N, CA, C, O and the ligand as a Tripos MOL2 file, in Angstrom:
@<TRIPOS>MOLECULE
protein
  229   227    58     0     0
PROTEIN
NO_CHARGES

@<TRIPOS>ATOM
      1 N          16.3470 -122.6510   74.0760 N.3       1 MET1
      2 CA         16.7150 -123.9480   74.5990 C.3       1 MET1
      3 C          17.6210 -123.7780   75.8340 C.2       1 MET1
      4 O          18.6640 -123.1280   75.7830 O.2       1 MET1
      5 N          17.1900 -124.3710   76.9070 N.am      2 ILE2
      6 CA         17.9410 -124.2240   78.1340 C.3       2 ILE2
      7 C          18.9060 -125.3870   78.3090 C.2       2 ILE2
      8 O          18.5210 -126.5560   78.2770 O.2       2 ILE2
      9 N          20.1520 -125.0360   78.4930 N.am      3 MET3
     10 CA         21.1790 -126.0470   78.7130 C.3       3 MET3
     11 C          21.4340 -126.1800   80.2010 C.2       3 MET3
     12 O          21.7660 -125.2040   80.8730 O.2       3 MET3
     13 N          21.2820 -127.3600   80.7010 N.am      4 ALA4
     14 CA         21.5230 -127.5850   82.1300 C.3       4 ALA4
     15 C          22.9990 -127.9790   82.4000 C.2       4 ALA4
     16 O          23.3890 -128.2500   83.5360 O.2       4 ALA4
     17 N          23.7740 -127.9980   81.3500 N.am      5 ASP5
     18 CA         25.1320 -128.4290   81.5110 C.3       5 ASP5
     19 C          25.9040 -127.5320   82.4880 C.2       5 ASP5
     20 O          25.7460 -126.3110   82.4850 O.2       5 ASP5
     21 N          26.6970 -128.1290   83.2780 N.am      6 LYS6
     22 CA         27.5820 -127.3660   84.1270 C.3       6 LYS6
     23 C          28.8760 -127.0560   83.3710 C.2       6 LYS6
     24 O          29.2310 -127.7350   82.4070 O.2       6 LYS6
     25 N          29.5530 -126.0370   83.8220 N.am      7 VAL7
     26 CA         30.8770 -125.7570   83.2550 C.3       7 VAL7
     27 C          31.8260 -126.8630   83.7420 C.2       7 VAL7
     28 O          31.8750 -127.2100   84.9230 O.2       7 VAL7
     29 N          32.5540 -127.3790   82.7960 N.am      8 LEU8
     30 CA         33.5060 -128.4290   83.1590 C.3       8 LEU8
     31 C          34.9200 -127.9770   82.8890 C.2       8 LEU8
     32 O          35.1670 -127.2120   81.9570 O.2       8 LEU8
     33 N          35.8400 -128.4420   83.6890 N.am      9 TYR9
     34 CA         37.2290 -128.1220   83.5360 C.3       9 TYR9
     35 C          37.9570 -129.4040   83.1620 C.2       9 TYR9
     36 O          37.7430 -130.4560   83.7650 O.2       9 TYR9
     37 N          38.8060 -129.2990   82.1730 N.am     10 ARG10
     38 CA         39.4910 -130.4570   81.6230 C.3      10 ARG10
     39 C          40.9380 -130.4510   82.0360 C.2      10 ARG10
     40 O          41.6250 -129.4320   81.9560 O.2      10 ARG10
     41 N          41.3910 -131.6070   82.4810 N.am     11 CYS11
     42 CA         42.8390 -131.7530   82.7040 C.3      11 CYS11
     43 C          43.5040 -131.9840   81.3770 C.2      11 CYS11
     44 O          43.2010 -132.9780   80.7170 O.2      11 CYS11
     45 N          44.3890 -131.1220   80.9560 N.am     12 PRO12
     46 CA         45.0480 -131.2490   79.6480 C.3      12 PRO12
     47 C          45.9770 -132.4450   79.5570 C.2      12 PRO12
     48 O          46.3360 -132.8810   78.4640 O.2      12 PRO12
     49 N          46.3640 -132.9720   80.7100 N.am     13 GLU13
     50 CA         47.2810 -134.0780   80.7260 C.3      13 GLU13
     51 C          46.5890 -135.3990   80.4440 C.2      13 GLU13
     52 O          47.0530 -136.1880   79.6210 O.2      13 GLU13
     53 N          45.5120 -135.6300   81.1070 N.am     14 CYS14
     54 CA         44.8090 -136.9400   80.9940 C.3      14 CYS14
     55 C          43.4970 -136.8280   80.2790 C.2      14 CYS14
     56 O          42.9360 -137.8360   79.8490 O.2      14 CYS14
     57 N          42.9830 -135.6010   80.1380 N.am     15 GLY15
     58 CA         41.7490 -135.3960   79.3660 C.3      15 GLY15
     59 C          40.4610 -135.6240   80.1380 C.2      15 GLY15
     60 O          39.3730 -135.5120   79.5730 O.2      15 GLY15
     61 N          40.5710 -135.9420   81.4200 N.am     16 LEU16
     62 CA         39.3570 -136.1200   82.1890 C.3      16 LEU16
     63 C          38.7790 -134.7210   82.5420 C.2      16 LEU16
     64 O          39.4840 -133.7120   82.5670 O.2      16 LEU16
     65 N          37.4700 -134.7310   82.8070 N.am     17 HIS17
     66 CA         36.7460 -133.4760   83.0720 C.3      17 HIS17
     67 C          36.2950 -133.4240   84.5250 C.2      17 HIS17
     68 O          35.9120 -134.4270   85.1270 O.2      17 HIS17
     69 N          36.3560 -132.2130   85.0560 N.am     18 TYR18
     70 CA         35.9620 -132.0100   86.4410 C.3      18 TYR18
     71 C          34.9790 -130.8350   86.5430 C.2      18 TYR18
     72 O          35.0540 -129.8860   85.7630 O.2      18 TYR18
     73 N          34.0790 -130.9080   87.4910 N.am     19 GLU19
     74 CA         33.1710 -129.8020   87.7230 C.3      19 GLU19
     75 C          33.8370 -128.6970   88.5190 C.2      19 GLU19
     76 O          33.3770 -127.5550   88.5120 O.2      19 GLU19
     77 N          34.8970 -129.0290   89.1930 N.am     20 ASP20
     78 CA         35.6190 -128.0910   90.0680 C.3      20 ASP20
     79 C          36.9540 -127.7250   89.4530 C.2      20 ASP20
     80 O          37.7900 -128.5970   89.2190 O.2      20 ASP20
     81 N          37.1570 -126.4870   89.1950 N.am     21 GLU21
     82 CA         38.3980 -126.0380   88.5520 C.3      21 GLU21
     83 C          39.6010 -126.3960   89.4140 C.2      21 GLU21
     84 O          40.6530 -126.7710   88.8970 O.2      21 GLU21
     85 N          39.4390 -126.2800   90.7370 N.am     22 GLN22
     86 CA         40.5660 -126.6000   91.6090 C.3      22 GLN22
     87 C          40.9800 -128.0700   91.5160 C.2      22 GLN22
     88 O          42.1650 -128.4020   91.5550 O.2      22 GLN22
     89 N          39.9790 -128.9360   91.3920 N.am     23 ILE23
     90 CA         40.2930 -130.3620   91.2500 C.3      23 ILE23
     91 C          40.9670 -130.6120   89.9080 C.2      23 ILE23
     92 O          41.8950 -131.4160   89.8250 O.2      23 ILE23
     93 N          40.5270 -129.9540   88.8860 N.am     24 ALA24
     94 CA         41.1620 -130.0930   87.5510 C.3      24 ALA24
     95 C          42.6100 -129.6700   87.5980 C.2      24 ALA24
     96 O          43.4720 -130.2920   86.9770 O.2      24 ALA24
     97 N          42.8690 -128.6200   88.3300 N.am     25 LYS25
     98 CA         44.2510 -128.1430   88.4760 C.3      25 LYS25
     99 C          45.0880 -129.1080   89.2910 C.2      25 LYS25
    100 O          46.2620 -129.3280   88.9950 O.2      25 LYS25
    101 N          44.4900 -129.6750   90.3050 N.am     26 GLN26
    102 CA         45.1740 -130.6890   91.0870 C.3      26 GLN26
    103 C          45.5200 -131.8900   90.2310 C.2      26 GLN26
    104 O          46.6160 -132.4440   90.3230 O.2      26 GLN26
    105 N          44.5790 -132.2780   89.4070 N.am     27 CYS27
    106 CA         44.7860 -133.3970   88.5000 C.3      27 CYS27
    107 C          45.9220 -133.0940   87.5460 C.2      27 CYS27
    108 O          46.8270 -133.9090   87.3700 O.2      27 CYS27
    109 N          45.8800 -131.9340   86.9350 N.am     28 GLU28
    110 CA         46.9310 -131.5480   85.9740 C.3      28 GLU28
    111 C          48.2980 -131.5610   86.6360 C.2      28 GLU28
    112 O          49.2620 -132.0780   86.0710 O.2      28 GLU28
    113 N          48.3850 -130.9830   87.8530 N.am     29 ALA29
    114 CA         49.6450 -130.9380   88.5530 C.3      29 ALA29
    115 C          50.1310 -132.3440   88.8680 C.2      29 ALA29
    116 O          51.3080 -132.6650   88.7050 O.2      29 ALA29
    117 N          49.2150 -133.1610   89.3150 N.am     30 TYR30
    118 CA         49.5850 -134.5320   89.6510 C.3      30 TYR30
    119 C          50.0090 -135.3030   88.4120 C.2      30 TYR30
    120 O          51.0180 -136.0080   88.4300 O.2      30 TYR30
    121 N          49.2620 -135.1760   87.3640 N.am     31 CYS31
    122 CA         49.5630 -135.8880   86.1080 C.3      31 CYS31
    123 C          50.9450 -135.5090   85.5880 C.2      31 CYS31
    124 O          51.6970 -136.3650   85.1220 O.2      31 CYS31
    125 N          51.2730 -134.2200   85.6690 N.am     32 LYS32
    126 CA         52.5490 -133.7690   85.1950 C.3      32 LYS32
    127 C          53.7020 -134.3130   86.0430 C.2      32 LYS32
    128 O          54.7420 -134.7390   85.5400 O.2      32 LYS32
    129 N          53.4600 -134.2760   87.3460 N.am     33 GLU33
    130 CA         54.5280 -134.6560   88.2540 C.3      33 GLU33
    131 C          54.7610 -136.1560   88.2750 C.2      33 GLU33
    132 O          55.8990 -136.6140   88.3760 O.2      33 GLU33
    133 N          53.6820 -136.9200   88.1790 N.am     34 HIS34
    134 CA         53.7820 -138.3780   88.3420 C.3      34 HIS34
    135 C          53.6240 -139.1310   87.0290 C.2      34 HIS34
    136 O          53.7090 -140.3590   87.0000 O.2      34 HIS34
    137 N          53.3990 -138.4130   85.9620 N.am     35 GLN35
    138 CA         53.2070 -139.1080   84.6480 C.3      35 GLN35
    139 C          52.0520 -140.0620   84.7360 C.2      35 GLN35
    140 O          52.0590 -141.1150   84.0980 O.2      35 GLN35
    141 N          51.0650 -139.7110   85.5160 N.am     36 GLY36
    142 CA         49.8930 -140.5610   85.6410 C.3      36 GLY36
    143 C          48.9150 -139.9130   86.5870 C.2      36 GLY36
    144 O          49.2270 -138.9040   87.2210 O.2      36 GLY36
    145 N          47.7310 -140.4880   86.6850 N.am     37 CYS37
    146 CA         46.6670 -139.8790   87.4650 C.3      37 CYS37
    147 C          46.6760 -140.4110   88.8830 C.2      37 CYS37
    148 O          47.1360 -141.5210   89.1500 O.2      37 CYS37
    149 N          46.1610 -139.5990   89.7800 N.am     38 SER38
    150 CA         45.8470 -140.0640   91.0970 C.3      38 SER38
    151 C          44.4250 -140.5840   91.1500 C.2      38 SER38
    152 O          43.4850 -139.8950   90.7540 O.2      38 SER38
    153 N          44.2740 -141.8020   91.6440 N.am     39 MET39
    154 CA         42.8970 -142.3660   91.7090 C.3      39 MET39
    155 C          42.0450 -141.5090   92.5970 C.2      39 MET39
    156 O          40.8450 -141.3800   92.3580 O.2      39 MET39
    157 N          42.6150 -140.9300   93.5960 N.am     40 GLU40
    158 CA         41.8700 -140.0800   94.4920 C.3      40 GLU40
    159 C          41.2460 -138.8790   93.7740 C.2      40 GLU40
    160 O          40.1730 -138.3890   94.1270 O.2      40 GLU40
    161 N          41.9680 -138.4410   92.7630 N.am     41 ILE41
    162 CA         41.4910 -137.2780   91.9950 C.3      41 ILE41
    163 C          40.5830 -137.7150   90.8510 C.2      41 ILE41
    164 O          39.5110 -137.1480   90.6390 O.2      41 ILE41
    165 N          41.0300 -138.7280   90.1200 N.am     42 THR42
    166 CA         40.2360 -139.1520   88.9470 C.3      42 THR42
    167 C          38.8530 -139.6900   89.3420 C.2      42 THR42
    168 O          37.9120 -139.6400   88.5500 O.2      42 THR42
    169 N          38.7450 -140.1880   90.5380 N.am     43 LYS43
    170 CA         37.4330 -140.6960   90.9370 C.3      43 LYS43
    171 C          36.4200 -139.5440   91.0700 C.2      43 LYS43
    172 O          35.2120 -139.7780   91.1040 O.2      43 LYS43
    173 N          36.9170 -138.3160   91.1440 N.am     44 LEU44
    174 CA         36.0500 -137.1570   91.2110 C.3      44 LEU44
    175 C          35.6940 -136.6410   89.8170 C.2      44 LEU44
    176 O          34.8880 -135.7190   89.6860 O.2      44 LEU44
    177 N          36.2760 -137.2150   88.8010 N.am     45 SER45
    178 CA         36.0220 -136.7080   87.4280 C.3      45 SER45
    179 C          34.6180 -137.0510   86.9740 C.2      45 SER45
    180 O          33.9860 -137.9820   87.4740 O.2      45 SER45
    181 N          34.1540 -136.2780   86.0180 N.am     46 VAL46
    182 CA         32.8220 -136.5250   85.4710 C.3      46 VAL46
    183 C          32.7530 -137.9250   84.8700 C.2      46 VAL46
    184 O          31.7610 -138.6340   85.0360 O.2      46 VAL46
    185 N          33.8140 -138.3150   84.1740 N.am     47 GLU47
    186 CA         33.8240 -139.6060   83.5360 C.3      47 GLU47
    187 C          33.6760 -140.7380   84.5500 C.2      47 GLU47
    188 O          32.9280 -141.6940   84.3420 O.2      47 GLU47
    189 N          34.4010 -140.6020   85.6360 N.am     48 ARG48
    190 CA         34.3660 -141.7020   86.6520 C.3      48 ARG48
    191 C          33.0660 -141.6530   87.4170 C.2      48 ARG48
    192 O          32.4850 -142.6970   87.7140 O.2      48 ARG48
    193 N          32.6000 -140.4700   87.7400 N.am     49 SER49
    194 CA         31.3950 -140.4000   88.5550 C.3      49 SER49
    195 C          30.1570 -140.8550   87.7750 C.2      49 SER49
    196 O          29.1520 -141.2660   88.3550 O.2      49 SER49
    197 N          30.2610 -140.7710   86.4570 N.am     50 LYS50
    198 CA         29.1630 -141.2180   85.6050 C.3      50 LYS50
    199 C          29.1960 -142.7430   85.4030 C.2      50 LYS50
    200 O          28.1950 -143.3640   85.0440 O.2      50 LYS50
    201 N          30.3700 -143.3150   85.6440 N.am     51 ALA51
    202 CA         30.5320 -144.7230   85.3370 C.3      51 ALA51
    203 C          29.5530 -145.5780   86.1720 C.2      51 ALA51
    204 O          29.1730 -145.2240   87.2880 O.2      51 ALA51
    205 N          29.1830 -146.6730   85.5950 N.am     52 SER52
    206 CA         28.2680 -147.5490   86.2960 C.3      52 SER52
    207 C          28.9800 -148.2640   87.4260 C.2      52 SER52
    208 O          30.2100 -148.2860   87.4830 O.2      52 SER52
    209 N          28.2210 -148.8350   88.3070 N.am     53 GLY53
    210 CA         28.7860 -149.5270   89.4110 C.3      53 GLY53
    211 C          29.0410 -148.6670   90.6210 C.2      53 GLY53
    212 O          29.9400 -148.9470   91.4140 O.2      53 GLY53
    213 N          28.2550 -147.6230   90.7650 N.am     54 ASN54
    214 CA         28.4030 -146.7970   91.9580 C.3      54 ASN54
    215 C          27.8910 -147.5530   93.1850 C.2      54 ASN54
    216 O          26.7000 -147.8470   93.2820 O.2      54 ASN54
    217 N          28.7720 -147.8610   94.1020 N.am     55 PRO55
    218 CA         28.3930 -148.6750   95.2540 C.3      55 PRO55
    219 C          27.5080 -147.9670   96.2430 C.2      55 PRO55
    220 O          26.8590 -148.5940   97.0800 O.2      55 PRO55
    221 N          27.4850 -146.6620   96.1430 N.am     56 GLN56
    222 CA         26.7240 -145.8600   97.1200 C.3      56 GLN56
    223 C          25.3260 -145.5290   96.6150 C.2      56 GLN56
    224 O          24.5640 -144.8670   97.3200 O.2      56 GLN56
    225 N          24.9730 -145.9680   95.4270 N.am     57 SER57
    226 CA         23.6370 -145.7010   94.9600 C.3      57 SER57
    227 C          22.6340 -146.7270   95.4990 C.2      57 SER57
    228 O          21.4440 -146.6460   95.1960 O.2      57 SER57
    229 ZN         44.8570 -135.4400   84.8280 Zn       58 ZN58
@<TRIPOS>BOND
     1     1     2 1
     2     2     3 1
     3     3     4 2
     4     3     5 am
     5     5     6 1
     6     6     7 1
     7     7     8 2
     8     7     9 am
     9     9    10 1
    10    10    11 1
    11    11    12 2
    12    11    13 am
    13    13    14 1
    14    14    15 1
    15    15    16 2
    16    15    17 am
    17    17    18 1
    18    18    19 1
    19    19    20 2
    20    19    21 am
    21    21    22 1
    22    22    23 1
    23    23    24 2
    24    23    25 am
    25    25    26 1
    26    26    27 1
    27    27    28 2
    28    27    29 am
    29    29    30 1
    30    30    31 1
    31    31    32 2
    32    31    33 am
    33    33    34 1
    34    34    35 1
    35    35    36 2
    36    35    37 am
    37    37    38 1
    38    38    39 1
    39    39    40 2
    40    39    41 am
    41    41    42 1
    42    42    43 1
    43    43    44 2
    44    43    45 am
    45    45    46 1
    46    46    47 1
    47    47    48 2
    48    47    49 am
    49    49    50 1
    50    50    51 1
    51    51    52 2
    52    51    53 am
    53    53    54 1
    54    54    55 1
    55    55    56 2
    56    55    57 am
    57    57    58 1
    58    58    59 1
    59    59    60 2
    60    59    61 am
    61    61    62 1
    62    62    63 1
    63    63    64 2
    64    63    65 am
    65    65    66 1
    66    66    67 1
    67    67    68 2
    68    67    69 am
    69    69    70 1
    70    70    71 1
    71    71    72 2
    72    71    73 am
    73    73    74 1
    74    74    75 1
    75    75    76 2
    76    75    77 am
    77    77    78 1
    78    78    79 1
    79    79    80 2
    80    79    81 am
    81    81    82 1
    82    82    83 1
    83    83    84 2
    84    83    85 am
    85    85    86 1
    86    86    87 1
    87    87    88 2
    88    87    89 am
    89    89    90 1
    90    90    91 1
    91    91    92 2
    92    91    93 am
    93    93    94 1
    94    94    95 1
    95    95    96 2
    96    95    97 am
    97    97    98 1
    98    98    99 1
    99    99   100 2
   100    99   101 am
   101   101   102 1
   102   102   103 1
   103   103   104 2
   104   103   105 am
   105   105   106 1
   106   106   107 1
   107   107   108 2
   108   107   109 am
   109   109   110 1
   110   110   111 1
   111   111   112 2
   112   111   113 am
   113   113   114 1
   114   114   115 1
   115   115   116 2
   116   115   117 am
   117   117   118 1
   118   118   119 1
   119   119   120 2
   120   119   121 am
   121   121   122 1
   122   122   123 1
   123   123   124 2
   124   123   125 am
   125   125   126 1
   126   126   127 1
   127   127   128 2
   128   127   129 am
   129   129   130 1
   130   130   131 1
   131   131   132 2
   132   131   133 am
   133   133   134 1
   134   134   135 1
   135   135   136 2
   136   135   137 am
   137   137   138 1
   138   138   139 1
   139   139   140 2
   140   139   141 am
   141   141   142 1
   142   142   143 1
   143   143   144 2
   144   143   145 am
   145   145   146 1
   146   146   147 1
   147   147   148 2
   148   147   149 am
   149   149   150 1
   150   150   151 1
   151   151   152 2
   152   151   153 am
   153   153   154 1
   154   154   155 1
   155   155   156 2
   156   155   157 am
   157   157   158 1
   158   158   159 1
   159   159   160 2
   160   159   161 am
   161   161   162 1
   162   162   163 1
   163   163   164 2
   164   163   165 am
   165   165   166 1
   166   166   167 1
   167   167   168 2
   168   167   169 am
   169   169   170 1
   170   170   171 1
   171   171   172 2
   172   171   173 am
   173   173   174 1
   174   174   175 1
   175   175   176 2
   176   175   177 am
   177   177   178 1
   178   178   179 1
   179   179   180 2
   180   179   181 am
   181   181   182 1
   182   182   183 1
   183   183   184 2
   184   183   185 am
   185   185   186 1
   186   186   187 1
   187   187   188 2
   188   187   189 am
   189   189   190 1
   190   190   191 1
   191   191   192 2
   192   191   193 am
   193   193   194 1
   194   194   195 1
   195   195   196 2
   196   195   197 am
   197   197   198 1
   198   198   199 1
   199   199   200 2
   200   199   201 am
   201   201   202 1
   202   202   203 1
   203   203   204 2
   204   203   205 am
   205   205   206 1
   206   206   207 1
   207   207   208 2
   208   207   209 am
   209   209   210 1
   210   210   211 1
   211   211   212 2
   212   211   213 am
   213   213   214 1
   214   214   215 1
   215   215   216 2
   216   215   217 am
   217   217   218 1
   218   218   219 1
   219   219   220 2
   220   219   221 am
   221   221   222 1
   222   222   223 1
   223   223   224 2
   224   223   225 am
   225   225   226 1
   226   226   227 1
   227   227   228 2
@<TRIPOS>SUBSTRUCTURE
     1 MET1         2 RESIDUE 1 A MET
     2 ILE2         6 RESIDUE 1 A ILE
     3 MET3        10 RESIDUE 1 A MET
     4 ALA4        14 RESIDUE 1 A ALA
     5 ASP5        18 RESIDUE 1 A ASP
     6 LYS6        22 RESIDUE 1 A LYS
     7 VAL7        26 RESIDUE 1 A VAL
     8 LEU8        30 RESIDUE 1 A LEU
     9 TYR9        34 RESIDUE 1 A TYR
    10 ARG10       38 RESIDUE 1 A ARG
    11 CYS11       42 RESIDUE 1 A CYS
    12 PRO12       46 RESIDUE 1 A PRO
    13 GLU13       50 RESIDUE 1 A GLU
    14 CYS14       54 RESIDUE 1 A CYS
    15 GLY15       58 RESIDUE 1 A GLY
    16 LEU16       62 RESIDUE 1 A LEU
    17 HIS17       66 RESIDUE 1 A HIS
    18 TYR18       70 RESIDUE 1 A TYR
    19 GLU19       74 RESIDUE 1 A GLU
    20 ASP20       78 RESIDUE 1 A ASP
    21 GLU21       82 RESIDUE 1 A GLU
    22 GLN22       86 RESIDUE 1 A GLN
    23 ILE23       90 RESIDUE 1 A ILE
    24 ALA24       94 RESIDUE 1 A ALA
    25 LYS25       98 RESIDUE 1 A LYS
    26 GLN26      102 RESIDUE 1 A GLN
    27 CYS27      106 RESIDUE 1 A CYS
    28 GLU28      110 RESIDUE 1 A GLU
    29 ALA29      114 RESIDUE 1 A ALA
    30 TYR30      118 RESIDUE 1 A TYR
    31 CYS31      122 RESIDUE 1 A CYS
    32 LYS32      126 RESIDUE 1 A LYS
    33 GLU33      130 RESIDUE 1 A GLU
    34 HIS34      134 RESIDUE 1 A HIS
    35 GLN35      138 RESIDUE 1 A GLN
    36 GLY36      142 RESIDUE 1 A GLY
    37 CYS37      146 RESIDUE 1 A CYS
    38 SER38      150 RESIDUE 1 A SER
    39 MET39      154 RESIDUE 1 A MET
    40 GLU40      158 RESIDUE 1 A GLU
    41 ILE41      162 RESIDUE 1 A ILE
    42 THR42      166 RESIDUE 1 A THR
    43 LYS43      170 RESIDUE 1 A LYS
    44 LEU44      174 RESIDUE 1 A LEU
    45 SER45      178 RESIDUE 1 A SER
    46 VAL46      182 RESIDUE 1 A VAL
    47 GLU47      186 RESIDUE 1 A GLU
    48 ARG48      190 RESIDUE 1 A ARG
    49 SER49      194 RESIDUE 1 A SER
    50 LYS50      198 RESIDUE 1 A LYS
    51 ALA51      202 RESIDUE 1 A ALA
    52 SER52      206 RESIDUE 1 A SER
    53 GLY53      210 RESIDUE 1 A GLY
    54 ASN54      214 RESIDUE 1 A ASN
    55 PRO55      218 RESIDUE 1 A PRO
    56 GLN56      222 RESIDUE 1 A GLN
    57 SER57      226 RESIDUE 1 A SER
    58 ZN58       229 GROUP 0 **** ****
């Protein structure tokens, strides 16, 4: 059985997943520092990018 899943990196602070480890680390750093997420970062998360309502589709 072939799995097409990509490796995902999870921010331990907010629990969102990213395809890019560097983005996940940025999210973690931001979450720790600001006690919350940056929308600029979370919009890159798998959860957000899968969400319906993509205006560019
Ligand atoms: Zn985070």
